C-alpha positions in Angstrom: 16.7 9.7 41.9 16.6 6.0 41.8 13.2 4.0 41.3 12.8 0.8 42.7 10.5 -2.0 41.5 9.9 -3.9 45.2 8.9 -6.7 43.5 11.3 -7.7 41.2 14.4 -5.9 43.2 15.4 -4.0 40.2 16.4 -0.2 40.1 16.0 2.2 37.2 17.6 5.7 37.4 15.7 8.6 36.0 17.7 8.5 32.7 16.7 4.7 32.5 13.5 5.8 32.7 13.8 8.6 30.1 15.4 6.4 27.6 12.6 3.8 28.1 9.9 6.5 27.5 11.5 7.8 24.4 11.9 4.2 23.3 7.9 3.4 24.1 6.9 6.8 22.2 8.8 6.0 18.9 7.8 2.5 18.8 4.0 3.6 19.1 4.7 6.3 16.6 6.3 3.8 14.3 3.1 1.2 14.7 0.8 4.4 14.0 2.8 5.5 10.8 2.6 1.7 9.4 -1.1 1.4 10.2 -1.7 4.7 8.1 0.6 3.7 5.1 -0.7 0.3 4.8 -4.4 0.8 5.2 -5.3 4.7 4.7 -2.4 6.0 2.4 -3.9 6.6 -1.2 -1.5 5.5 -3.8 -1.2 7.5 -7.1 -4.1 7.8 -9.6 -5.4 5.2 -11.7 -5.4 4.6 -15.2 -8.1 7.1 -16.4 -8.2 9.3 -13.3 -7.0 13.0 -13.5 -3.5 13.9 -12.9 -1.5 17.2 -13.5 2.0 15.9 -13.5 3.5 12.1 -13.8 4.3 11.8 -10.1 0.2 12.1 -9.8 -0.3 8.9 -11.4 0.7 5.2 -9.8 3.7 3.2 -10.8 3.5 2.2 -14.4 1.3 5.3 -15.4 1.9 8.4 -17.1 0.0 11.7 -16.9 -1.2 12.4 -20.8 -1.9 15.4 -22.5 -5.5 14.8 -21.9 -4.7 15.4 -17.9 -5.5 11.6 -17.5 -2.9 8.7 -16.4 -2.3 6.5 -19.1 -0.1 3.3 -19.2 3.3 3.2 -20.1 6.3 5.1 -18.7 6.0 8.5 -20.4 3.8 10.1 -23.5 5.0 10.9 -27.0 7.5 13.8 -27.8 6.7 17.0 -29.7 6.2 16.3 -33.4 5.6 12.2 -32.6 2.4 11.1 -34.6 -0.5 10.7 -32.7 -4.1 9.7 -33.0 -5.5 11.4 -29.5 -4.0 13.7 -26.8 -3.6 11.2 -24.3 -1.0 9.6 -26.3 1.3 12.8 -26.0 3.5 13.6 -22.9 1.9 16.1 -20.4 1.4 20.0 -22.0 1.2 18.6 -25.6 -2.1 18.3 -27.6 -2.9 16.2 -30.4 -3.2 18.2 -33.3 -3.3 17.3 -36.9 -2.0 14.0 -35.6 1.2 15.5 -34.6 1.8 15.9 -30.5 1.9 19.9 -30.4 2.6 22.0 -27.5 -0.6 23.3 -25.8 0.5 26.9 -26.3 0.7 26.8 -29.9 -3.1 26.1 -30.2 
């Protein structure tokens, strides 16, 4: 079936109308996603906020042994010297000035 635009003298087939509709739906979906992402999307946790894994923290932060986000890319490894648990990698606590696995407590 062919639809006619009498005013402009153009004709569109059913297939062309379907393609146009799909294009419009995709464009509207992209606009809605962009609005959500740039205005409402919550970025990672900020420094000092709680976390369960490194991915919970914003870029440039890591999830420390105290389950809070800290500046840096990673905490200290097991056996490293520390002053507090926040310096250690996730899953480690600062015990006796050394990063120690929490299950050893």
